Backbone as CSV, one residue per row, in Angstrom:
resi,resn,N_x,N_y,N_z,CA_x,CA_y,CA_z,C_x,C_y,C_z
1,MET,-103.532,46.755,-161.647,-103.718,47.087,-163.041,-103.201,45.941,-163.893
2,THR,-103.723,45.857,-165.059,-103.338,44.783,-165.964,-102.055,45.120,-166.699
3,ALA,-101.510,44.097,-167.312,-100.308,44.279,-168.120,-100.702,44.945,-169.433
4,SER,-99.760,45.629,-170.036,-99.981,46.256,-171.337,-98.674,46.222,-172.115
5,THR,-98.757,46.532,-173.387,-97.566,46.540,-174.227,-97.498,47.833,-175.024
6,ALA,-96.302,48.141,-175.480,-96.035,49.291,-176.346,-94.764,48.971,-177.112
7,THR,-94.415,49.821,-178.029,-93.141,49.671,-178.727,-92.343,50.950,-178.580
8,ASP,-91.034,50.799,-178.602,-90.137,51.937,-178.646,-89.232,51.734,-179.847
9,GLY,-88.174,52.471,-179.952,-87.284,52.378,-181.101,-86.599,51.041,-181.260
10,ALA,-86.568,50.223,-180.203,-85.848,48.948,-180.261,-86.759,47.731,-180.203
11,GLY,-88.060,47.931,-180.128,-88.951,46.774,-180.139,-90.059,46.846,-179.124
12,ARG,-90.633,45.697,-178.856,-91.812,45.579,-178.009,-91.454,45.643,-176.528
13,LEU,-92.244,46.408,-175.793,-92.109,46.529,-174.347,-93.353,45.971,-173.691
14,ALA,-93.178,45.276,-172.601,-94.299,44.811,-171.790,-94.264,45.581,-170.480
15,PHE,-95.398,46.126,-170.090,-95.513,46.864,-168.839,-96.374,46.066,-167.871
16,ARG,-95.971,46.079,-166.610,-96.762,45.432,-165.575,-96.482,46.116,-164.247
17,THR,-97.397,45.907,-163.317,-97.199,46.408,-161.969,-96.171,45.520,-161.277
18,ALA,-95.168,46.133,-160.700,-94.116,45.383,-160.006,-94.630,44.904,-158.656
19,GLY,-94.015,43.827,-158.177,-94.382,43.264,-156.885,-93.164,42.947,-156.044
20,GLU,-93.401,42.312,-154.932,-92.345,41.980,-153.965,-91.171,41.250,-154.606
21,ALA,-91.439,40.308,-155.503,-90.360,39.527,-156.129,-89.445,40.385,-156.992
22,ASP,-89.914,41.568,-157.392,-89.144,42.462,-158.262,-88.201,43.386,-157.499
23,VAL,-88.317,43.445,-156.189,-87.587,44.444,-155.408,-86.081,44.431,-155.676
24,PRO,-85.376,43.311,-155.588,-83.924,43.360,-155.832,-83.566,43.882,-157.237
25,ALA,-84.306,43.469,-158.245,-84.022,43.920,-159.616,-84.328,45.406,-159.784
26,LEU,-85.394,45.897,-159.140,-85.719,47.328,-159.222,-84.618,48.169,-158.578
27,VAL,-84.153,47.752,-157.418,-83.079,48.489,-156.734,-81.826,48.510,-157.611
28,ALA,-81.458,47.365,-158.173,-80.259,47.296,-159.021,-80.408,48.203,-160.243
29,LEU,-81.590,48.229,-160.851,-81.815,49.086,-162.015,-81.693,50.557,-161.643
30,VAL,-82.352,50.973,-160.588,-82.307,52.379,-160.175,-80.879,52.789,-159.830
31,GLU,-80.179,51.960,-159.082,-78.794,52.277,-158.733,-77.923,52.410,-159.980
32,SER,-78.101,51.509,-160.945,-77.268,51.539,-162.159,-77.534,52.779,-162.998
33,ALA,-78.744,53.314,-162.936,-79.086,54.482,-163.751,-78.603,55.798,-163.147
34,TYR,-78.400,55.836,-161.827,-78.116,57.119,-161.180,-76.799,57.214,-160.436
35,ARG,-76.269,56.111,-159.943,-75.107,56.203,-159.072,-73.941,55.373,-159.592
36,GLY,-72.755,55.802,-159.230,-71.546,55.046,-159.527,-71.114,55.130,-160.988
37,GLU,-70.012,54.481,-161.266,-69.420,54.518,-162.609,-70.310,53.897,-163.667
38,ALA,-71.052,52.845,-163.321,-71.928,52.194,-164.300,-72.963,53.162,-164.846
39,SER,-73.388,54.127,-164.030,-74.412,55.087,-164.466,-73.912,56.016,-165.557
40,ARG,-72.604,56.152,-165.687,-72.048,57.069,-166.697,-72.226,56.557,-168.128
41,ALA,-72.655,55.301,-168.287,-72.946,54.776,-169.628,-74.196,55.412,-170.205
42,GLY,-75.028,56.004,-169.361,-76.231,56.704,-169.804,-76.094,58.190,-169.535
43,TRP,-77.131,58.940,-169.864,-77.056,60.388,-169.669,-77.797,60.846,-168.414
44,THR,-78.451,59.937,-167.696,-79.216,60.342,-166.514,-78.431,60.270,-165.215
45,THR,-77.161,59.985,-165.283,-76.369,59.831,-164.062,-76.422,61.069,-163.170
46,GLU,-76.422,60.818,-161.876,-76.298,61.881,-160.888,-74.971,61.746,-160.144
47,ALA,-74.071,60.941,-160.685,-72.820,60.609,-159.995,-71.977,61.840,-159.662
48,ASP,-72.072,62.894,-160.452,-71.304,64.098,-160.147,-71.984,64.965,-159.090
49,LEU,-73.268,64.732,-158.862,-74.020,65.517,-157.890,-74.150,64.817,-156.540
50,LEU,-74.289,63.477,-156.593,-74.587,62.719,-155.384,-73.812,61.415,-155.355
51,GLY,-73.336,61.058,-154.196,-72.759,59.740,-153.972,-73.731,58.934,-153.143
52,GLY,-73.279,57.806,-152.665,-74.150,56.970,-151.843,-75.195,56.255,-152.680
53,ARG,-76.246,55.838,-152.021,-77.301,55.065,-152.684,-78.429,55.970,-153.157
54,ARG,-79.119,55.536,-154.193,-80.322,56.224,-154.679,-81.555,55.668,-153.990
55,THR,-81.556,54.360,-153.729,-82.653,53.714,-153.013,-82.142,52.401,-152.426
56,ASP,-82.989,51.726,-151.699,-82.643,50.409,-151.170,-83.904,49.562,-151.111
57,GLU,-83.736,48.300,-150.747,-84.869,47.378,-150.753,-85.964,47.809,-149.778
58,GLU,-85.586,48.322,-148.635,-86.574,48.763,-147.650,-87.442,49.893,-148.220
59,ALA,-86.824,50.865,-148.869,-87.576,51.991,-149.431,-88.512,51.530,-150.550
60,VAL,-88.055,50.609,-151.385,-88.897,50.113,-152.477,-90.065,49.309,-151.901
61,ARG,-89.816,48.494,-150.908,-90.914,47.745,-150.267,-91.931,48.695,-149.640
62,GLU,-91.448,49.780,-149.073,-92.350,50.776,-148.490,-93.274,51.349,-149.562
63,LEU,-92.728,51.646,-150.740,-93.550,52.155,-151.838,-94.594,51.124,-152.273
64,LEU,-94.179,49.862,-152.321,-95.107,48.801,-152.711,-96.293,48.709,-151.759
65,GLY,-96.069,49.016,-150.495,-97.117,48.880,-149.502,-98.008,50.089,-149.314
66,GLN,-97.681,51.196,-149.937,-98.461,52.418,-149.753,-99.730,52.395,-150.597
67,GLU,-100.830,52.829,-149.998,-102.072,52.979,-150.753,-101.895,54.112,-151.759
68,GLY,-102.445,53.946,-152.958,-102.317,54.964,-153.984,-100.924,55.035,-154.577
69,SER,-100.184,53.927,-154.513,-98.816,53.860,-155.006,-98.683,52.705,-155.985
70,LEU,-97.928,52.908,-157.041,-97.750,51.896,-158.080,-96.320,51.944,-158.585
71,LEU,-95.663,50.789,-158.616,-94.353,50.671,-159.252,-94.567,49.983,-160.585
72,LEU,-94.202,50.659,-161.652,-94.382,50.163,-163.006,-93.065,49.587,-163.510
73,ALA,-93.114,48.347,-163.979,-91.933,47.681,-164.544,-92.110,47.576,-166.051
74,ALA,-91.052,47.890,-166.795,-91.042,47.744,-168.248,-90.030,46.671,-168.604
75,GLU,-90.475,45.694,-169.377,-89.609,44.573,-169.744,-89.533,44.437,-171.260
76,ARG,-88.391,43.958,-171.701,-88.197,43.589,-173.106,-87.641,42.168,-173.087
77,GLY,-88.343,41.270,-173.718,-87.899,39.879,-173.720,-87.827,39.275,-172.338
78,GLY,-88.703,39.698,-171.424,-88.709,39.182,-170.066,-87.665,39.788,-169.147
79,GLU,-86.904,40.745,-169.624,-85.831,41.374,-168.846,-86.233,42.797,-168.455
80,LEU,-86.080,43.132,-167.160,-86.402,44.465,-166.668,-85.461,45.492,-167.301
81,VAL,-86.024,46.479,-167.999,-85.202,47.492,-168.666,-85.500,48.912,-168.191
82,ALA,-86.644,49.101,-167.502,-87.004,50.438,-167.015,-88.069,50.299,-165.942
83,CYS,-88.201,51.353,-165.144,-89.232,51.370,-164.114,-89.559,52.807,-163.739
84,CYS,-90.659,52.969,-163.024,-91.005,54.261,-162.434,-91.993,54.031,-161.302
85,HIS,-92.164,55.056,-160.508,-93.115,55.030,-159.407,-94.180,56.078,-159.671
86,LEU,-95.429,55.724,-159.421,-96.553,56.656,-159.501,-97.244,56.693,-158.154
87,ALA,-97.686,57.867,-157.745,-98.410,58.002,-156.486,-99.535,59.003,-156.660
88,ARG,-100.700,58.630,-156.172,-101.819,59.563,-156.152,-101.712,60.346,-154.856
89,ARG,-101.681,61.660,-154.997,-101.511,62.502,-153.810,-102.490,63.665,-153.847
90,GLY,-103.721,63.394,-153.621,-104.702,64.461,-153.509,-105.024,65.110,-154.835
91,ASP,-105.637,66.243,-154.732,-106.084,66.968,-155.914,-105.278,68.243,-156.099
92,GLY,-105.069,68.581,-157.353,-104.409,69.826,-157.710,-105.430,70.789,-158.288
93,PRO,-104.980,71.917,-158.773,-105.904,72.914,-159.315,-106.681,72.404,-160.528
94,GLU,-106.142,71.399,-161.199,-106.801,70.851,-162.387,-107.568,69.570,-162.080
95,GLY,-107.711,69.198,-160.802,-108.389,67.953,-160.431,-107.406,66.973,-159.844
96,ALA,-107.734,65.686,-159.932,-106.885,64.636,-159.362,-105.480,64.714,-159.960
97,ALA,-104.481,64.462,-159.121,-103.088,64.563,-159.562,-102.328,63.292,-159.218
98,ALA,-101.289,63.022,-159.980,-100.381,61.912,-159.716,-98.963,62.465,-159.692
99,TRP,-98.110,61.838,-158.881,-96.693,62.189,-158.824,-95.893,61.071,-159.472
100,PHE,-94.881,61.449,-160.227,-94.034,60.537,-160.989,-92.633,60.594,-160.393
101,GLY,-92.005,59.438,-160.187,-90.655,59.431,-159.645,-89.984,58.088,-159.808
102,MET,-88.823,57.947,-159.207,-87.994,56.744,-159.269,-87.926,56.189,-160.692
103,PHE,-87.782,57.074,-161.642,-87.744,56.736,-163.056,-86.337,56.291,-163.412
104,ALA,-86.215,55.091,-163.943,-84.892,54.578,-164.309,-84.981,53.770,-165.595
105,VAL,-84.006,53.992,-166.466,-83.844,53.229,-167.704,-82.420,52.687,-167.688
106,ARG,-82.276,51.419,-168.007,-80.940,50.822,-168.032,-80.008,51.739,-168.830
107,PRO,-78.844,52.105,-168.276,-77.963,53.093,-168.906,-77.622,52.819,-170.369
108,GLY,-77.310,51.611,-170.748,-76.953,51.314,-172.136,-78.111,51.411,-173.110
109,LEU,-79.334,51.539,-172.594,-80.520,51.631,-173.446,-81.092,53.046,-173.506
110,GLN,-80.483,53.972,-172.781,-80.982,55.346,-172.764,-80.741,56.019,-174.120
111,GLY,-81.653,56.903,-174.473,-81.517,57.666,-175.708,-82.173,57.022,-176.918
112,GLY,-82.881,55.902,-176.726,-83.496,55.211,-177.853,-85.012,55.223,-177.855
113,GLY,-85.637,56.012,-177.001,-87.085,56.096,-176.972,-87.748,55.295,-175.859
114,LEU,-86.981,54.511,-175.139,-87.536,53.710,-174.059,-88.128,54.595,-172.961
115,GLY,-87.421,55.621,-172.568,-87.914,56.539,-171.542,-89.209,57.209,-171.945
116,ARG,-89.304,57.645,-173.196,-90.547,58.258,-173.686,-91.710,57.287,-173.567
117,ALA,-91.469,56.012,-173.926,-92.530,55.005,-173.864,-92.968,54.758,-172.420
118,VAL,-92.032,54.700,-171.484,-92.374,54.491,-170.075,-93.160,55.679,-169.537
119,LEU,-92.719,56.890,-169.844,-93.416,58.086,-169.384,-94.846,58.117,-169.936
120,ALA,-95.022,57.797,-171.211,-96.362,57.777,-171.814,-97.255,56.742,-171.134
121,GLU,-96.706,55.561,-170.834,-97.489,54.527,-170.157,-97.838,54.960,-168.738
122,ALA,-96.922,55.605,-168.050,-97.196,56.096,-166.697,-98.330,57.120,-166.723
123,GLU,-98.293,58.018,-167.676,-99.357,59.013,-167.798,-100.698,58.335,-168.097
124,ARG,-100.692,57.360,-168.995,-101.916,56.633,-169.344,-102.495,55.944,-168.118
125,ARG,-101.641,55.274,-167.359,-102.111,54.560,-166.172,-102.629,55.509,-165.101
126,ALA,-101.982,56.641,-164.912,-102.444,57.611,-163.916,-103.838,58.131,-164.283
127,ARG,-104.070,58.376,-165.558,-105.407,58.803,-166.004,-106.430,57.683,-165.804
128,ALA,-106.084,56.463,-166.248,-107.027,55.340,-166.222,-107.343,54.884,-164.796
129,ALA,-106.338,54.773,-163.942,-106.535,54.218,-162.600,-107.104,55.231,-161.619
130,TRP,-106.661,56.473,-161.723,-107.002,57.462,-160.704,-107.759,58.665,-161.249
131,GLY,-107.969,58.711,-162.561,-108.603,59.885,-163.138,-107.722,61.114,-163.030
132,ALA,-106.416,60.909,-162.956,-105.482,62.035,-162.801,-105.597,62.988,-163.978
133,ARG,-105.686,64.254,-163.654,-105.769,65.285,-164.687,-104.444,66.003,-164.870
134,GLU,-103.493,65.730,-163.956,-102.151,66.274,-164.121,-101.130,65.355,-163.484
135,MET,-99.906,65.411,-164.016,-98.775,64.653,-163.475,-97.778,65.679,-162.954
136,ARG,-97.259,65.401,-161.772,-96.251,66.267,-161.156,-95.003,65.445,-160.876
137,MET,-93.902,66.131,-160.764,-92.648,65.478,-160.390,-91.714,66.516,-159.810
138,GLN,-90.694,66.038,-159.118,-89.633,66.928,-158.654,-88.321,66.412,-159.214
139,VAL,-87.544,67.338,-159.753,-86.273,67.028,-160.406,-85.203,67.905,-159.774
140,ILE,-84.032,67.353,-159.540,-82.932,68.172,-159.014,-82.708,69.329,-159.991
141,SER,-82.799,70.545,-159.494,-82.761,71.723,-160.371,-81.450,71.862,-161.136
142,ALA,-80.366,71.278,-160.635,-79.083,71.335,-161.345,-79.081,70.447,-162.583
143,ARG,-80.091,69.624,-162.770,-80.184,68.698,-163.907,-80.870,69.367,-165.099
144,ALA,-80.246,70.403,-165.642,-80.838,71.164,-166.747,-81.161,70.284,-167.946
145,ASP,-80.299,69.301,-168.259,-80.549,68.420,-169.399,-81.785,67.567,-169.189
146,LEU,-81.994,67.096,-167.982,-83.158,66.274,-167.674,-84.433,67.125,-167.664
147,ILE,-84.365,68.302,-167.094,-85.521,69.203,-167.104,-85.902,69.535,-168.545
148,ALA,-84.926,69.791,-169.397,-85.211,70.078,-170.808,-85.878,68.875,-171.491
149,TRP,-85.444,67.658,-171.147,-86.062,66.450,-171.706,-87.538,66.397,-171.341
150,TYR,-87.852,66.674,-170.075,-89.257,66.683,-169.644,-90.038,67.820,-170.315
151,GLU,-89.423,68.970,-170.471,-90.108,70.079,-171.146,-90.481,69.699,-172.581
152,ARG,-89.611,68.965,-173.259,-89.918,68.523,-174.625,-91.085,67.537,-174.640
153,ARG,-91.425,66.974,-173.516,-92.543,66.039,-173.402,-93.766,66.694,-172.779
154,GLY,-93.771,68.016,-172.733,-94.955,68.754,-172.297,-94.989,69.169,-170.843
155,TYR,-93.930,68.922,-170.098,-93.897,69.325,-168.695,-93.454,70.783,-168.592
156,ALA,-94.054,71.494,-167.647,-93.734,72.910,-167.455,-93.076,73.110,-166.097
157,ARG,-92.140,74.016,-166.083,-91.499,74.405,-164.827,-92.485,75.272,-164.055
158,THR,-92.667,74.972,-162.790,-93.616,75.730,-161.981,-92.959,76.886,-161.247
159,GLY,-91.641,76.859,-161.140,-90.938,77.855,-160.333,-90.925,77.488,-158.855
160,ARG,-91.652,76.447,-158.496,-91.689,75.985,-157.110,-90.444,75.155,-156.825
161,ARG,-89.755,75.481,-155.747,-88.546,74.762,-155.346,-88.777,74.090,-153.997
162,LEU,-88.192,72.917,-153.861,-88.252,72.171,-152.612,-86.826,71.933,-152.134
163,PRO,-86.581,71.993,-150.848,-85.208,71.819,-150.352,-84.727,70.384,-150.528
164,PHE,-83.434,70.234,-150.776,-82.831,68.906,-150.803,-82.642,68.465,-149.358
165,PRO,-82.899,67.205,-149.035,-82.783,66.741,-147.647,-81.334,66.464,-147.229
166,TYR,-80.549,67.529,-147.143,-79.161,67.383,-146.684,-79.149,66.695,-145.321
167,GLY,-78.208,65.793,-145.142,-78.078,65.096,-143.881,-78.857,63.791,-143.821
168,ASP,-79.725,63.534,-144.785,-80.487,62.287,-144.830,-79.934,61.450,-145.974
169,GLU,-79.033,60.540,-145.657,-78.318,59.777,-146.679,-79.207,58.806,-147.441
170,ARG,-80.481,58.666,-147.053,-81.404,57.847,-147.847,-81.586,58.444,-149.241
171,PHE,-81.298,59.720,-149.397,-81.452,60.407,-150.672,-80.131,60.636,-151.381
172,GLY,-79.064,60.092,-150.840,-77.744,60.261,-151.420,-76.880,61.179,-150.576
173,VAL,-75.604,61.190,-150.922,-74.634,62.032,-150.232,-74.260,63.160,-151.189
174,PRO,-74.710,64.383,-150.905,-74.467,65.503,-151.821,-72.982,65.784,-152.019
175,ARG,-72.638,66.078,-153.264,-71.264,66.444,-153.612,-71.125,67.958,-153.798
176,ARG,-72.241,68.685,-153.630,-72.198,70.141,-153.721,-73.267,70.741,-152.809
177,PRO,-73.075,72.000,-152.426,-73.944,72.592,-151.405,-75.209,73.272,-151.932
178,ASP,-75.441,73.266,-153.226,-76.523,74.080,-153.799,-77.672,73.263,-154.395
179,LEU,-77.895,72.057,-153.917,-78.928,71.208,-154.505,-80.310,71.527,-153.942
180,ASP,-81.283,71.526,-154.824,-82.682,71.580,-154.447,-83.477,70.926,-155.574
181,PHE,-84.785,70.832,-155.393,-85.653,70.223,-156.392,-86.538,71.289,-157.017
182,GLU,-86.834,71.117,-158.293,-87.825,71.960,-158.954,-89.019,71.084,-159.303
183,VAL,-90.222,71.612,-159.080,-91.445,70.891,-159.379,-91.843,71.176,-160.822
184,LEU,-92.112,70.098,-161.570,-92.603,70.184,-162.947,-94.013,69.618,-162.974
185,VAL,-94.818,70.075,-163.929,-96.195,69.617,-164.026,-96.624,69.535,-165.492
186,ARG,-97.525,68.594,-165.763,-98.090,68.449,-167.110,-99.557,68.099,-166.971
187,SER,-100.388,68.760,-167.758,-101.804,68.433,-167.797,-101.987,67.107,-168.520
188,LEU,-102.826,66.242,-167.973,-103.159,64.969,-168.598,-104.569,64.996,-169.167
189,ALA,-105.241,66.125,-169.038,-106.637,66.230,-169.518,-106.715,66.274,-171.018
């Protein structure tokens, strides 16, 4: 896909498809947004729910190599400030569907509209590239603030729950025994 631009509350954003050279920066961004003390500068931290890593270079490279997979990089002034992953995964009841994940915004920039701009661009690209008629995602159900943020952007709770992969440290080290995922969906038609 081609590069595109948008603006958020702080200025112009450039969007492009990420590639192999971006892997170390993508991993660092995702880790900073979700894990460790640095993540507490933003509101998306999972540090109280999960320890360990959120992702690693091997996992990001795997996403880059998958058919129907896209890593979107958002830059301001040539600097990576946000990213997300999109995947086409078959058809849903409303037609072609895309899954949204690995969404990260640099912690010090959260709360200024950057996340909204990235989500809007991801939805636009899913429609344009794959004809997606709906976007789906899974969010840790204990993240009520994050689920509410998505609901304000038109996502609906499906009531569908998926188990958290306890024992698989690729997804983090749980700090509590009650974690699972809730599936959210939004029509793109």
